[in-house]
C-alpha positions as CSV (number, residue, x, y, z in Angstrom):
1,M,-48.3,-22.4,-54.4
2,I,-46.4,-25.5,-55.4
3,A,-45.5,-24.0,-58.7
4,A,-44.3,-20.8,-57.1
5,I,-42.0,-22.6,-54.8
6,I,-40.6,-24.9,-57.5
7,F,-40.1,-22.0,-59.8
8,T,-38.2,-20.0,-57.2
9,L,-35.9,-23.0,-56.3
10,L,-35.2,-23.8,-59.9
11,S,-34.5,-20.2,-60.7
12,H,-31.8,-20.2,-58.0
13,I,-30.3,-23.5,-59.2
14,L,-30.0,-22.2,-62.8
15,S,-28.9,-18.7,-62.2
16,V,-27.5,-18.0,-58.8
17,K,-23.8,-18.4,-58.4
18,C,-23.7,-17.3,-54.8
19,I,-26.2,-15.8,-52.4
20,S,-26.8,-12.2,-53.2
21,I,-27.6,-10.6,-49.8
22,D,-26.1,-8.0,-47.6
23,D,-23.9,-9.8,-45.2
24,S,-25.0,-7.4,-42.5
25,E,-28.4,-9.0,-42.5
26,S,-27.2,-12.6,-41.9
27,A,-27.4,-14.4,-38.6
28,F,-24.1,-14.0,-37.0
29,V,-20.5,-13.0,-37.7
30,E,-19.4,-15.4,-40.4
31,P,-15.6,-15.9,-40.8
32,V,-14.1,-14.5,-44.0
33,I,-12.2,-17.0,-46.0
34,I,-10.3,-17.1,-49.2
35,K,-11.9,-18.3,-52.5
36,G,-9.6,-18.4,-55.4
37,K,-7.9,-15.0,-55.5
38,H,-10.4,-13.1,-53.4
39,F,-11.9,-12.9,-49.9
40,A,-15.4,-14.3,-49.5
41,N,-18.1,-14.8,-46.8
42,S,-17.8,-18.3,-45.6
43,V,-21.5,-18.9,-45.5
44,T,-22.9,-16.9,-48.4
45,N,-19.8,-17.3,-50.7
46,S,-20.3,-13.7,-51.7
47,R,-17.3,-11.6,-52.4
48,F,-15.9,-9.7,-49.4
49,Q,-14.3,-6.3,-50.2
50,I,-12.4,-4.6,-47.5
51,K,-13.9,-1.2,-46.9
52,G,-11.8,-0.2,-44.0
53,I,-9.7,2.1,-42.0
54,D,-6.3,1.9,-40.2
55,Y,-6.7,2.4,-36.4
56,Q,-4.0,3.0,-33.9
57,P,-4.8,6.1,-31.7
58,G,-1.6,7.6,-30.4
59,G,0.5,5.8,-33.0
60,S,3.3,3.4,-32.2
61,A,5.1,6.0,-30.2
62,G,2.2,6.1,-27.7
63,Y,2.1,2.4,-27.1
64,D,3.6,1.1,-23.8
65,G,1.8,-2.2,-23.4
66,S,-0.5,-1.1,-20.5
67,K,-3.4,-0.8,-22.9
68,D,-4.0,-1.1,-26.6
69,P,-6.7,0.1,-29.1
70,L,-8.9,-3.0,-28.4
71,S,-8.6,-3.2,-24.6
72,D,-10.7,-0.2,-23.4
73,V,-14.4,-0.7,-24.0
74,E,-15.4,3.0,-23.7
75,T,-12.9,4.2,-26.3
76,C,-13.8,1.3,-28.5
77,A,-17.5,2.2,-28.2
78,R,-16.7,5.9,-29.1
79,D,-14.7,5.0,-32.1
80,I,-16.7,2.0,-33.4
81,F,-19.8,4.2,-33.2
82,L,-18.1,6.7,-35.5
83,M,-16.7,4.0,-37.8
84,Q,-20.2,2.6,-38.2
85,Q,-21.3,6.1,-39.4
86,L,-18.3,6.0,-41.7
87,G,-19.5,2.8,-43.3
88,V,-16.4,0.6,-42.8
89,N,-16.5,-3.2,-42.5
90,T,-12.8,-3.7,-41.6
91,I,-10.4,-2.2,-39.1
92,R,-6.6,-2.6,-39.2
93,V,-4.9,-2.4,-35.8
94,Y,-1.1,-2.3,-35.7
95,T,-0.3,-3.2,-32.1
96,V,-1.9,-5.2,-29.3
97,N,-0.9,-6.7,-26.0
98,P,-2.1,-10.4,-26.0
99,A,-2.2,-10.4,-22.2
100,L,-5.1,-7.9,-22.1
101,D,-8.8,-8.7,-22.4
102,H,-10.2,-7.8,-25.8
103,S,-13.6,-9.6,-25.6
104,E,-15.6,-6.3,-25.1
105,C,-14.1,-4.5,-28.1
106,M,-14.3,-7.6,-30.3
107,T,-17.9,-7.9,-29.3
108,L,-18.7,-4.3,-30.3
109,M,-16.9,-4.9,-33.6
110,A,-18.8,-8.1,-34.2
111,A,-22.2,-6.5,-33.4
112,A,-21.3,-3.7,-35.9
113,N,-20.3,-6.3,-38.5
114,M,-16.7,-5.2,-38.6
115,Y,-13.7,-7.4,-39.1
116,L,-10.2,-7.1,-37.8
117,V,-6.9,-7.2,-39.7
118,L,-4.2,-7.4,-37.1
119,D,-0.5,-6.8,-37.1
120,I,1.1,-9.3,-34.7
121,N,4.3,-7.2,-34.0
122,S,4.8,-4.4,-31.5
123,P,7.2,-1.5,-31.2
124,L,8.4,-2.7,-27.8
125,I,11.9,-4.2,-27.6
126,G,11.9,-7.9,-28.5
127,E,8.4,-7.8,-30.2
128,S,9.3,-7.1,-33.8
129,I,11.8,-8.1,-36.4
130,N,14.8,-5.7,-37.0
131,R,14.8,-5.3,-40.8
132,Y,18.6,-4.8,-40.9
133,E,19.6,-7.4,-38.3
134,P,16.7,-9.9,-38.2
135,W,18.8,-12.6,-36.7
136,T,19.2,-10.5,-33.5
137,T,15.4,-10.2,-33.0
138,Y,14.2,-13.6,-34.3
139,T,14.2,-15.2,-30.8
140,P,12.1,-17.4,-28.6
141,E,10.9,-14.3,-26.8
142,Y,9.7,-12.8,-30.0
143,L,7.9,-15.9,-31.1
144,K,6.2,-16.1,-27.7
145,H,4.8,-12.6,-28.2
146,I,3.5,-13.2,-31.7
147,F,2.1,-16.7,-30.8
148,G,0.3,-15.0,-27.9
149,V,-1.3,-12.5,-30.3
150,V,-2.4,-15.2,-32.7
151,Q,-3.7,-17.4,-29.8
152,E,-5.8,-14.5,-28.4
153,F,-7.4,-13.3,-31.6
154,S,-7.9,-16.6,-33.4
155,Q,-10.9,-17.2,-31.1
156,Y,-13.0,-14.6,-32.7
157,N,-14.9,-15.1,-35.9
158,N,-14.4,-11.5,-36.9
159,T,-10.7,-11.7,-37.0
160,L,-10.1,-11.6,-40.7
161,A,-6.3,-11.8,-41.1
162,F,-2.9,-11.5,-39.5
163,F,-0.1,-9.4,-40.8
164,I,3.3,-11.0,-40.0
165,G,5.1,-7.8,-40.9
166,N,4.7,-4.2,-42.1
167,E,7.3,-2.7,-44.5
168,I,10.1,-4.8,-43.2
169,V,11.7,-4.8,-46.7
170,N,11.9,-1.1,-47.7
171,D,15.4,-0.6,-49.1
172,E,18.4,-2.4,-50.5
173,R,19.9,-3.2,-47.2
174,S,16.8,-4.8,-45.7
175,S,16.1,-6.7,-49.0
176,E,19.5,-8.4,-48.6
177,V,18.7,-9.9,-45.1
178,S,15.0,-9.9,-44.2
179,P,13.0,-11.8,-46.8
180,A,13.9,-15.3,-45.5
181,Y,13.0,-14.2,-41.9
182,I,9.6,-13.0,-43.1
183,K,9.0,-16.4,-44.6
184,A,10.2,-18.1,-41.4
185,V,7.8,-16.1,-39.3
186,T,5.0,-17.1,-41.7
187,R,5.9,-20.7,-41.2
188,D,6.0,-20.4,-37.4
189,V,2.7,-18.7,-37.2
190,K,1.0,-21.2,-39.5
191,D,2.4,-24.1,-37.5
192,Y,1.3,-22.6,-34.2
193,M,-2.2,-22.0,-35.4
194,Y,-2.4,-25.5,-36.8
195,Y,-1.6,-27.1,-33.5
196,Q,-2.8,-24.6,-30.8
197,C,-5.6,-22.4,-32.1
198,P,-9.3,-23.0,-32.5
199,R,-9.5,-21.4,-35.9
200,L,-7.0,-21.0,-38.8
201,I,-6.7,-17.3,-39.9
202,P,-5.2,-16.1,-43.2
203,V,-1.6,-14.9,-42.8
204,G,-0.1,-12.2,-45.0
205,Y,2.4,-9.3,-45.3
206,S,1.9,-5.5,-45.7
207,A,4.4,-4.0,-48.1
208,A,5.7,-0.6,-48.9
209,D,4.9,0.1,-52.5
210,D,8.4,0.2,-53.7
211,L,8.8,-0.4,-57.5
212,N,12.0,-2.3,-56.9
213,Y,10.2,-5.1,-55.0
214,R,6.7,-4.8,-56.3
215,K,6.8,-8.1,-58.2
216,E,9.6,-10.1,-56.6
217,L,8.7,-9.7,-53.0
218,P,5.1,-11.0,-53.2
219,H,6.2,-13.9,-55.5
220,Y,8.9,-15.0,-53.1
221,L,6.7,-14.7,-50.0
222,S,3.9,-16.7,-51.7
223,C,6.0,-19.4,-53.4
224,G,6.9,-22.9,-52.2
225,A,5.3,-25.1,-49.5
226,Q,1.9,-24.1,-48.3
227,G,3.2,-23.9,-44.7
228,T,5.7,-21.1,-45.6
229,A,3.6,-19.2,-48.1
230,I,1.6,-16.1,-47.3
231,D,-2.2,-16.3,-48.0
232,F,-2.7,-12.7,-49.1
233,Y,-0.7,-9.5,-49.7
234,G,-1.3,-5.9,-48.5
235,V,0.1,-2.9,-50.3
236,N,0.7,0.5,-48.7
237,S,0.2,2.9,-51.6
238,Y,0.0,6.7,-51.5
239,Q,0.4,7.5,-55.2
240,W,-3.1,8.8,-56.0
241,C,-3.1,12.4,-54.9
242,G,-6.0,14.8,-55.4
243,K,-7.8,14.7,-58.8
244,Q,-6.2,12.1,-60.9
245,T,-7.1,9.2,-63.2
246,L,-6.1,5.5,-63.3
247,E,-3.3,6.4,-65.7
248,S,-2.0,9.7,-64.2
249,S,-1.9,8.2,-60.7
250,G,0.0,5.1,-61.8
251,Y,-2.8,2.8,-60.6
252,D,-2.9,1.3,-64.0
253,V,0.7,0.0,-63.6
254,L,-0.1,-1.1,-60.0
255,L,-3.1,-3.0,-61.4
256,K,-0.9,-4.7,-64.1
257,D,1.8,-5.6,-61.7
258,Y,-0.4,-7.4,-59.2
259,K,-2.8,-9.0,-61.7
260,E,-0.7,-12.1,-62.1
261,F,-0.9,-13.3,-58.5
262,N,-3.4,-16.0,-57.5
263,F,-4.1,-14.8,-53.9
264,P,-6.0,-11.8,-52.5
265,V,-4.3,-8.4,-52.7
266,F,-5.6,-5.2,-51.1
267,L,-4.4,-1.7,-50.2
268,S,-3.4,-2.0,-46.6
269,E,-2.9,1.8,-46.4
270,F,-4.0,4.5,-48.9
271,G,-4.8,8.2,-48.8
272,C,-2.2,10.6,-50.1
273,N,-2.1,13.9,-48.0
274,I,0.1,16.0,-50.2
275,I,-2.9,17.9,-51.5
276,Q,-5.3,19.1,-48.8
277,P,-8.1,18.6,-48.2
278,R,-8.0,15.0,-49.2
279,I,-10.8,14.1,-51.6
280,F,-10.3,10.3,-51.7
281,Q,-11.2,10.1,-55.4
282,E,-9.2,6.9,-55.5
283,I,-12.0,5.1,-53.6
284,D,-14.1,5.1,-56.8
285,A,-11.3,3.4,-58.7
286,I,-10.4,0.9,-56.1
287,F,-13.9,-0.5,-55.8
288,E,-14.8,-0.5,-59.5
289,E,-13.6,-2.4,-62.5
290,P,-10.9,-3.0,-63.5
291,M,-9.3,-2.4,-60.1
292,S,-11.9,-4.5,-58.3
293,D,-11.0,-7.5,-60.4
294,V,-7.6,-7.6,-58.8
295,F,-7.8,-5.7,-55.5
296,D,-10.1,-6.7,-52.6
297,G,-10.6,-3.1,-51.4
298,G,-8.5,-1.2,-49.0
299,L,-8.0,0.6,-45.7
300,V,-7.9,4.4,-45.4
301,Y,-4.9,5.7,-43.5
302,E,-5.9,6.7,-40.8
303,Y,-8.6,7.1,-38.2
304,S,-7.0,9.6,-35.7
305,Q,-5.0,12.7,-36.4
306,G,-1.3,12.6,-35.5
307,P,1.9,14.5,-36.4
308,N,1.8,13.1,-39.9
309,N,-1.6,14.7,-40.6
310,Y,-3.6,11.8,-42.0
311,G,-6.4,11.6,-39.5
312,L,-10.1,11.7,-40.1
313,V,-10.8,12.7,-36.5
314,E,-8.9,14.5,-33.8
315,I,-8.8,12.9,-30.4
316,L,-8.6,15.6,-27.7
317,E,-6.6,15.3,-24.5
318,N,-9.7,14.6,-22.5
319,G,-10.8,11.8,-24.8
320,D,-13.4,13.8,-26.7
321,V,-13.4,13.4,-30.5
322,K,-13.8,16.1,-33.1
323,L,-14.5,15.2,-36.7
324,R,-12.3,16.6,-39.4
325,P,-13.6,17.5,-42.9
326,E,-12.1,14.3,-44.4
327,F,-14.4,12.2,-42.3
328,K,-17.5,13.3,-44.3
329,T,-15.6,12.9,-47.5
330,V,-14.7,9.2,-46.8
331,Q,-18.2,8.6,-45.5
332,D,-19.7,9.9,-48.7
333,Q,-17.2,7.9,-50.9
334,Y,-17.7,4.6,-49.0
335,G,-21.5,5.2,-49.1
336,K,-21.4,5.1,-52.9
337,I,-19.8,1.6,-53.1
338,K,-22.1,-1.1,-54.4
339,P,-21.4,-4.6,-53.2
340,I,-20.1,-7.1,-55.7
341,L,-22.8,-9.8,-55.8
342,E,-20.9,-12.3,-57.9
343,C,-18.9,-15.1,-56.3
344,P,-15.2,-14.8,-56.6
345,V,-13.5,-17.0,-59.2
346,G,-13.2,-20.5,-57.6
347,A,-16.0,-20.0,-55.1
348,L,-18.0,-22.9,-56.6
349,D,-15.0,-25.2,-56.9
350,F,-15.8,-27.0,-53.7
351,L,-16.6,-30.1,-55.7
352,K,-13.1,-30.2,-57.1
353,E,-11.6,-29.1,-53.9
354,S,-13.2,-32.0,-52.1
355,G,-11.0,-34.3,-54.1
356,V,-7.8,-32.7,-52.8
357,D,-5.8,-35.1,-50.8
358,D,-5.7,-33.7,-47.2
359,K,-3.0,-36.1,-46.3
360,S,-0.2,-34.5,-48.2
361,S,3.2,-35.0,-46.7
362,D,4.6,-32.7,-44.0
363,K,7.3,-31.8,-46.5
364,E,4.8,-30.5,-49.0
365,R,3.0,-28.5,-46.4
366,S,5.7,-26.9,-44.4
367,G,9.4,-26.1,-44.2
368,S,9.5,-27.1,-40.6
369,S,9.1,-30.4,-38.7
370,F,5.5,-29.6,-38.2
371,R,2.6,-29.6,-40.6
372,S,1.2,-26.2,-41.5
373,S,-2.2,-25.9,-43.2
374,T,-5.0,-23.6,-43.9
375,T,-8.6,-24.8,-44.3
376,S,-9.6,-26.3,-47.6
377,H,-11.4,-23.0,-48.2
378,N,-8.1,-21.0,-47.8
379,R,-5.8,-23.4,-49.7
380,R,-4.5,-22.4,-53.0
381,K,-5.2,-25.1,-55.6
382,Q,-1.5,-25.4,-56.5
383,A,1.7,-24.2,-54.9
384,V,3.7,-21.7,-56.8
385,A,7.2,-22.7,-57.5
386,C,10.0,-20.5,-56.2
387,K,12.3,-18.9,-58.7
388,P,16.0,-19.9,-58.7
389,S,16.9,-16.4,-57.8
390,Y,15.4,-12.9,-57.1
391,P,17.9,-10.3,-58.4
392,K,16.5,-7.5,-56.3
393,L,16.0,-9.7,-53.2
394,K,19.3,-11.1,-52.3
395,G,17.9,-12.3,-49.0
396,A,15.2,-14.4,-50.7
397,T,16.7,-17.8,-50.1
398,S,15.1,-21.3,-49.9
399,D,17.0,-22.1,-46.7
400,L,14.9,-20.6,-43.9
401,P,16.2,-19.9,-40.4
402,K,15.6,-22.8,-38.0
403,S,12.6,-22.2,-35.8
404,F,13.0,-21.3,-32.2
405,G,9.3,-22.1,-31.7
406,T,9.3,-25.9,-31.9
407,E,8.4,-26.5,-28.3
408,M,5.8,-23.7,-28.1
409,I,4.2,-25.0,-31.3
410,K,4.1,-28.5,-29.9
411,N,3.1,-27.7,-26.3
412,G,1.4,-24.3,-26.5
413,L,2.1,-21.3,-24.3
414,G,0.6,-22.6,-21.1
415,Y,-2.7,-20.8,-21.5
416,D,-5.7,-22.3,-19.8
417,K,-7.2,-24.3,-22.7
418,Q,-10.5,-24.8,-20.7
419,K,-11.0,-21.0,-20.7
420,Q,-14.3,-20.1,-22.5
421,V,-13.7,-16.9,-24.5
422,S,-17.0,-15.4,-25.6
423,Y,-18.7,-12.5,-27.2
424,I,-20.7,-10.6,-24.7
425,P,-24.2,-10.0,-26.2
426,E,-25.6,-8.1,-23.2
427,L,-22.8,-5.5,-23.6
428,I,-24.5,-4.0,-26.7
429,E,-27.8,-3.3,-24.8
430,N,-26.1,-2.1,-21.6
431,L,-23.7,0.3,-23.3
432,S,-26.0,3.4,-23.6
433,S,-23.5,6.1,-22.8
434,I,-19.8,6.9,-22.9
435,P,-17.7,9.5,-20.9
436,Y,-16.7,11.3,-24.0
437,R,-18.2,14.0,-26.3
438,I,-18.3,13.7,-30.0
439,L,-18.1,17.0,-31.9
440,D,-18.7,17.7,-35.6
441,V,-16.5,20.1,-37.7
442,N,-18.5,23.0,-36.3
443,N,-18.0,21.9,-32.7
444,D,-21.7,20.9,-32.4
445,E,-22.1,17.8,-30.2
446,I,-23.2,14.5,-31.9
447,S,-25.3,12.3,-29.6
448,F,-23.9,8.9,-28.9
449,T,-26.8,6.5,-29.7
450,G,-24.9,3.3,-29.1
451,I,-23.6,0.7,-31.5
452,K,-26.2,-0.4,-34.1
453,N,-26.4,-4.2,-33.5
454,T,-26.5,-5.9,-36.9
455,K,-25.6,-9.4,-35.7
456,K,-26.8,-12.0,-33.3
457,L,-24.0,-12.8,-30.9
458,F,-23.5,-16.0,-29.1
459,S,-20.9,-17.3,-26.7
460,N,-18.2,-19.6,-28.2
461,I,-17.6,-23.2,-27.4
462,N,-13.9,-23.7,-27.9
463,A,-13.9,-27.2,-29.5
464,K,-10.1,-27.2,-29.4
465,S,-9.9,-26.9,-25.6
466,S,-12.5,-29.5,-24.7
467,G,-11.8,-32.8,-26.2
468,L,-8.3,-33.0,-27.7
469,P,-5.1,-34.0,-26.1
470,E,-3.0,-31.3,-24.6
471,G,-0.7,-30.0,-27.3
472,G,-2.0,-32.7,-29.7
473,E,-2.6,-32.6,-33.4
474,T,-5.8,-31.0,-34.6
475,D,-7.8,-31.9,-37.6
476,A,-7.5,-28.9,-39.9
477,S,-10.4,-30.1,-42.0
478,N,-12.6,-29.8,-38.9
479,V,-11.9,-26.2,-38.4
480,N,-15.4,-25.0,-39.3
481,A,-16.9,-27.1,-36.6
482,K,-15.4,-24.7,-34.1
483,Q,-18.0,-22.1,-34.4
484,E,-20.3,-20.1,-32.1
485,Q,-22.9,-21.9,-30.0
486,P,-25.6,-20.5,-27.8
487,S,-24.6,-19.6,-24.3
488,K,-27.4,-21.7,-22.9
489,L,-25.3,-24.8,-23.6
490,K,-23.5,-26.2,-20.6
491,H,-20.0,-24.8,-20.6
492,T,-18.2,-27.5,-18.7
493,K,-14.6,-28.6,-19.0
494,Q,-15.9,-31.9,-20.5
495,N,-17.8,-30.1,-23.2
496,T,-16.9,-31.5,-26.6
497,I,-18.3,-30.9,-30.0
498,E,-20.1,-34.3,-29.8
499,Q,-21.7,-33.4,-26.5
500,A,-22.8,-30.0,-28.0
501,Y,-24.5,-31.8,-30.9
502,S,-26.1,-34.2,-28.5
503,Q,-27.5,-31.5,-26.3
504,T,-29.0,-29.5,-29.1
505,A,-30.2,-32.6,-31.0
506,A,-32.1,-33.8,-28.0
507,A,-34.1,-30.6,-27.9
508,I,-34.7,-30.2,-31.6
509,F,-35.1,-33.6,-33.2
510,P,-37.3,-36.6,-32.6
511,A,-35.7,-39.3,-30.4
512,Q,-35.1,-41.6,-33.3
513,E,-33.1,-38.9,-35.2
514,A,-31.0,-37.6,-32.3
515,P,-28.7,-40.6,-32.2
516,K,-28.0,-40.2,-35.9
517,L,-27.1,-36.6,-35.4
518,Q,-24.9,-37.3,-32.4
519,E,-23.0,-40.0,-34.4
520,L,-22.7,-37.6,-37.4
521,G,-21.2,-35.0,-35.1
522,K,-18.3,-37.2,-34.4
523,T,-17.3,-37.3,-38.1
524,P,-14.5,-35.0,-39.1
525,Y,-16.0,-32.2,-41.3
526,N,-14.5,-31.1,-44.5
527,L,-15.8,-30.1,-48.0
528,R,-15.9,-33.7,-49.1
529,D,-18.2,-34.5,-46.2
530,R,-20.4,-31.6,-47.2
531,V,-20.7,-32.7,-50.8
532,N,-21.5,-36.2,-49.6
533,L,-24.2,-34.9,-47.4
534,F,-25.9,-33.0,-50.1
535,T,-25.6,-35.7,-52.8
536,A,-26.3,-38.7,-50.6
537,S,-29.3,-37.7,-48.6
538,S,-31.6,-34.8,-47.7
539,E,-32.7,-36.0,-44.3
540,P,-33.3,-33.1,-41.9
541,Y,-30.7,-34.1,-39.4
542,K,-28.1,-34.0,-42.1
543,I,-29.2,-30.6,-43.3
544,Y,-28.9,-29.5,-39.7
545,R,-25.4,-31.0,-39.4
546,V,-24.1,-29.0,-42.4
547,K,-25.9,-25.9,-41.3
548,L,-24.3,-26.1,-37.9
549,Q,-20.9,-25.8,-39.3
550,H,-21.5,-22.2,-40.0
551,D,-24.4,-21.1,-37.8
552,T,-25.7,-21.7,-34.3
553,P,-28.0,-24.6,-33.4
554,E,-30.8,-22.2,-33.2
555,E,-30.3,-21.1,-36.8
556,A,-29.9,-24.7,-37.9
557,S,-33.1,-25.8,-36.2
558,S,-34.9,-22.8,-37.8
559,L,-33.8,-24.0,-41.2
560,V,-35.1,-27.5,-40.6
561,H,-38.3,-26.2,-39.2
562,D,-38.9,-24.1,-42.3
563,Y,-38.1,-27.1,-44.5
564,R,-40.7,-29.2,-42.6
565,S,-43.3,-26.4,-42.7
566,S,-42.8,-26.0,-46.4
567,A,-43.0,-29.7,-47.1
568,T,-46.2,-29.9,-45.0
569,R,-47.8,-26.9,-46.8
570,V,-47.2,-28.2,-50.3
571,G,-48.1,-31.8,-49.6
572,P,-46.4,-35.1,-50.4
573,V,-45.7,-34.3,-54.0
574,G,-44.3,-30.9,-53.3
575,G,-42.4,-32.3,-50.3
576,T,-40.8,-34.9,-52.5
577,L,-39.7,-32.2,-55.0
578,L,-38.3,-30.1,-52.1
579,L,-36.3,-33.2,-51.0
580,L,-35.0,-33.6,-54.5
581,L,-33.9,-30.0,-54.7
582,L,-32.3,-30.2,-51.3
583,T,-29.7,-32.5,-52.9
584,L,-28.9,-30.0,-55.6
585,V,-29.2,-26.5,-54.1
586,P,-26.3,-25.1,-52.1
587,L,-27.4,-24.6,-48.5
588,P,-27.4,-20.8,-48.3
589,V,-29.5,-20.6,-51.5
590,L,-31.9,-23.1,-50.0
591,Q,-32.3,-21.0,-46.8
592,V,-33.3,-17.9,-48.8
593,C,-35.7,-19.9,-51.0
594,I,-37.7,-21.6,-48.3
595,M,-37.8,-18.7,-45.7
């Protein structure tokens, strides 16, 4: 028995780079972070490939602000049910109204283990940047809108990323005036998140795949201070049509052009429709080497049929949905994808990252008067220097427009910071029917059987809104502490992270250990703390403390219980060996080994 346990643990130490499990089987919706030049699961460290679809029923022309794709639970249930059959893990939504309630749809997505990539602009007047006259639309009113979107969706663990623009630069005229404004919006959004939001979300740009700007635009948008640089880059590419190869489609050149960049790149739109029916042969190429070495997957354009004829389903006037032949094609193609089990490059560099000075100057972090930051997980190791000039981007200047958002960044938008925004676990069980029919290509009805719940959902404790000064500075290194907690905790206005630790510790740990846990809960959490915890001690309450950064107290207590049970079964000698291994094995690996 002892030998088997020791052999298993040592095998993982020597051979496992990151945890090789299906993310859909893990405990709750883990935030996706950036590791090196790829997305990764924040708990398992496993590579996260976007296997997604673009979703905006009615298109931009049908949006009037009264509702959006994530505000109606019945249409969300209808479509997420089908997307789950399709096999997607990510949805891109182009337009939302931040004033509406999105908790129900975000709950359904979370239960289905789906992440959201969200555009923060809208087609309404004053809610987007005019590509030809950006100075006329870069206004306080515009910033208020995009800050509202960021505020609303930063509360959910399954918000993967924000797009600060879509194809703003798409011709010579726009290239002469818009680039600096894109960078300015990036700065403003990062600053606002840093000061006002409970979680820091990667910020990026979705580009038209124009050969004139393919290399210069991503370089300019990602260069310079961290606080003005994008974290990832999306490419809208429709060049693979019908039966082609990497070479005949031009994907080999696409691959070569983006290989040099040190941040995640993915196809934010793909699916040429010149040849019908679409066979989506490019999916094989996107998710296999050599493409998968550079690209983190992509999003099929698009879910619902419109005048441009790209839809996988047709939404009828009464709300019923009929599948189109391409639905089955994408379903089959996505079903063949095998997950990449290796960690992304840089995923095990947390020991080196822990030595990064988190107290870099404001000037190094941002082009504004406020500091901008991402978490240590999302930070690039070294800023990329901007080029003296970009010949095809005359608007790519180092002097960015002065922000109109200074006061909003400092003081917030006046939202109730005591508001508890939560997932709604009971919604999954109660949602047994929808008022719409779902029809296959032969008009036969498909039974709605509900959303398959692959995740445990808990209510959120918003650490940001409970203990910190109004509009005050947050500790970016403590961002991972702002995670989901069980709804049984007392949600009072005085709730703080320390109180949450204290409440759970009292119920789980012996009296002599609870004060230690409570005190540890007051310590700012970052990667350096995590390393110190693993190397300095293996006491159960410290294991729990680290585990709690990513999971719920229930999951943390379960881990400690399993540790204690294992130590008891194998006796003092085996227990000592387990304690020794606890100081060496990354936490997710430990969990798999002892459970």
